[in-house]
N, C-alpha and C positions, 0 to 999 in steps of 0.2 A: 503494501500499499504506501501510494506517496504521498507527503505532507507538505505544504509551503510554510517556509517562513519569510516574513520583511524582514527588514532593517532600515534604520535610518540613522544618519548622523547629522550634526547643526556645522554649518560652515567651517569655523575654526578647531571645532572639536576633534579629539582622538576615539572620540567614546563611540559606539555602536549601541545601540537601543534593538531589542528584537522581538519581532510582535507576532503573533498567530491569531487571526480572524480580528484586527486591528487592538488586541490588546497583549501590553506589554507582558511579557516574560521571561526576559534574559535580559543581560547587554555584554557588551565587551569592551571595557576600559583600559587604554593604553595612555602614556606620557611621553611628552615629548623628550627626548635623551635619557629616558629609563631603559634600563635593560630587563623589567618584568611588566607582566599586565595582570590583568583577573579577567576571568569571565565566568558567569555563571547563566545555566540555563534550567528549567526545573529545578531539581533539588541536586544538581550535579553545580559544583563548583570548583575551577579549576586555577593555578597561577602557571603562567608560562615564562621561565626566568631561563633568558640567554646567557650564554657562556661563550666565551672565546674572543676574539677581535675579526681576522682575515677568515678563519675558517668556524664561523658562528654554529651553535648548535644552542637548542632549546630544552629545556627539560621542564617536561609536564607534570604537575604536583596537585593530587588530589588534595585539597584545601579543607576538607571533611576530613582526611582520616590523616592529614598532613603525609602521605606518603606518594615517592614518584611513581608513577604510572606507565611512563615513556619519554622519549626524546624524540626532536624533528632534528634532522640534519639536510642543510640546503644545497642546491646545485645553482647557483646565482646566475650562471651563464645561462643555463635551459629555462632559467623559471621553474624548478621543480622542487620536491621536498619529499622525503622520504622519512614516514612518521613508522616508529617502532612503539606498539601500543599495547601492552600489556604481552601475550605472545603472539601478536599480529603486526605485520608490514603491511599498511597502507599509503599509498601514493597520492600527493597531490601536485597537480601540475596546473598551468596556464591554459586558456583553452584558445586565447588569441593573442598576438602581437603586442595590443597596450594593456594587458591583463585586466579586460571588464569580464572575463567568462573565465573561469575555473572548473574543476572537477577534480573529487577523488573518490579513487577508486580500490576495490581489495581486489588485485589481480584483473581479473577479467571484467568484473562486477560493477557497476557503477552504485556509487554509494550515494553521492549528493554533488548537486551541480546548480551552480551560482550565476547570475548576470546583476552586473553592477553599473550602476551611474555614479554621478559623484557623488552625490550625497545620500543615497537609497539603494537599494536591488531587493534582488528573491531570492533565495536559496531552495529548490525542490530537491526533497531528500528523499531517498527507500528505505532509508534507516531511522527510527526513530530514536537512537542514542543520539542524545544531547553531545554528547563528549566529538563526534564527528563534524557539528555545528559548526561550534568554538575553535575546534580546529583549523577549518578551512577557515573561519572569519580572521582567526590570528595570523594565519598565514601569508593569507591574502595582503592583512596590513603590513607584515614584514616587508612582502616585494614593494610594497606601493611606496613605504620609507625609502627604501633600499634604491630604487627610481630618482625619488627625490634627491638623497643623499650623492647621487652618480651625479645628477644635473647640476648640483650646487657646485660639487668639487669641478667640473669641468667650467664654469662660470666662471669661477675665482682663478682657473690655470688663465682662462683667456683674456680675463681683467688683467691679472698679473704678467702676461706676456706682452700686454699694447702697453 
């Protein structure tokens, strides 16, 4: 069975509000220049803790039990991420060049897909596990921030060189 979640984000904010049938059901809270984020959906509460600088990984912590339940390894050049969640390996990938569509798969089985606009979007999931939704949103935000950081660095290099 498929279900749909929509999300909204304010103009300057890094926080996402998650809705089902126009009812607020969760959020993803990120902070600029922070190495962690939190997400909650239904009764699932997660903390995403980034580790490393050039070869970043993210630890996924269930804050209800304070136990690490998995980690995320990024392939920035291919805009993909490998998620180890409990005993499962899940793949996140961008589905287009500007990262407005992404998907999560478990082998050949699609778990969730998202279509994003600047300040809103929707996620269609085939699995009601809220962890997948929070993972997808967090990784999309990670790649969005990485893209902005690359453009800022290139801008500074161009300005400094002129």
